[in-house]
N, C-alpha and C positions, 0 to 999 in steps of 0.2 A: 594429685591433689588429695590429701588425706582430710577426712571429715570425722569429727567426733560423733558420738551417737546422738547427742543433742542437736548438733548442727545438721546432721542428716535428717533427723525427725522434723526440724523446722523447714528444711528444704523440701522434703516430701509433702509437708502440709501446704506449703505455698504453691507447689506445682500440681497438686492433685485437684481435680475438679470437685466442687462442692456437690453433695448429693441433694437432689431436688425431692425432698420428702413428700411434698404434695403430689408428686407424680409417681414415685417409686412405691410408696405404701399401698395406694389403691391398685396399682398394677399387680403387685405381689398378691394382694388379697383376691383380686379377680381371677388371676391365673391359677392360684392355689385352689380357689373355689371351683373352677372349671375341672381341674384334675379330680377333685373330690366328687363332683357331680358325675364325671365319667366313671369313677369307681362305683358309685351308687347305682348307676345305670347297669354296669356289668353285674353287680350283685343281683339286682332285680332280674336281669336277663337269665343268669345262671339258675336262680331259684325257680323261675318260671319254667325252666327246662327240666326241673325235677330234682335238682341237687338240694341237699340240706344247707342250712346257713353256714356251717363251718366249712364245708367243701366249696361252697360258692365264694366265701371270703378268701380261701386259699387260692382258688382259681383266679379270682379278681386280682390278687397281689401278683401272681405269676404273669397275668396278662399285662398289667401296668408296667411291670419290670421289662417284659419283652418289648412292649411298645416304646418305652423309654430308650432301651438299648438300640432298637431299630431307628428311632429318630436321631439318636446320637450318631449312629453309623452313617446316616445320610447328611449329617451336619445341620439338621433342623432344630435339634434340642437346644443347642447353644444359641441359635438365633432367637428362640423363644425366651430362653433364660436371660438374654441380654436386656430384654424389656421387662421381664417379670421378676427378676432378682430372686429373692428368697421364696417366692411363690412356686418356683420349680425345684428349689433345693431341699425344702423341708419334707415334702411327701416321699414315699418310697421310690418315686421316679428319680429323685435327685441322687439317691444311693446308687441306682442302676447306672445313671450317667457318670457318677464318680468312679465306677468300676470299668465301664466301657471306654471312657475317654483316654486314660493312660494306655490301655491295650491298643487302641488305634494309633496313638502317637508313637509308640515304640515298636510297632510291628515290623518296621524296616530293619530292626536289629535282630530279627528272627523270633521264632516262636518260643524258644527256651529262655534266652537271655533278654529278649525284648518283651514279648507279651507275658510270658510266664513270670518273669522277675519283676515286672513293673505294674501288673494288672491291679494290685491292691495298694499302689503307691498312695493314693488319696484315701481310699476306703479302709485300708488296713488298720490305721489307728482307731477308727470308729468301731471296727469289729473287736479289736483287742480290748479297748476300754469298756465296750459294751459287755463283753463276756466277763471281764474282771468285775465290773459293777454288779452284774447279775449273780455271780458267784458270791460276792460279799453280801448282797441283799439276801440271798438264800441262806447263808450261814447265820445272819442276824435273825431272820425269820425262824430258823430252826431253834436257835437259842431262846428266842422270845417265847416260842410255843412250849419249850421244854420246862420253862420256869413257871 
C-alpha cells in the first residue's frame, strides 16, 4: 500500500493521540522547576563549601549531567520524561539524556561501532549547529566592534 505524503500526514494525524495541554504544560513547568531548584540547591551547597560562584556553577552543571546520565542508565529518566515532557528536555539534563540514551541502545554492537559511532546520534546536530551559530555570532560581533 503506497501512500502519498498528504495521505500519510492525514493518517498520522487521525491515529495520533491528542495532547492534553492542560496536563502536559503544568507538568513540564513543575518538573523543569524542580530541576532548576535542584540546581540552585547545588550552587548554594557548593558556595557554602567555599567555592566561588563560577566554580560552583561549573560543578553544578557537571553534577546535573552526571545525575541525568545515571538516571538514564537506570531507566528512570525516561519514566520521568514520559510525564514531564519538555520539562526534562530543555535543561542541561535533557542534553545528557540525549547523549547517554543512544550509547545504551547501541552498546550491544560494541564500543567502537555501537557506542562510539552512535553516542552523538541525537545530540550531534545540536553540538554542530551550536558551534556554527556561536562562530557566526562571534564573527558578527567582531565586525560590529571593528566598525
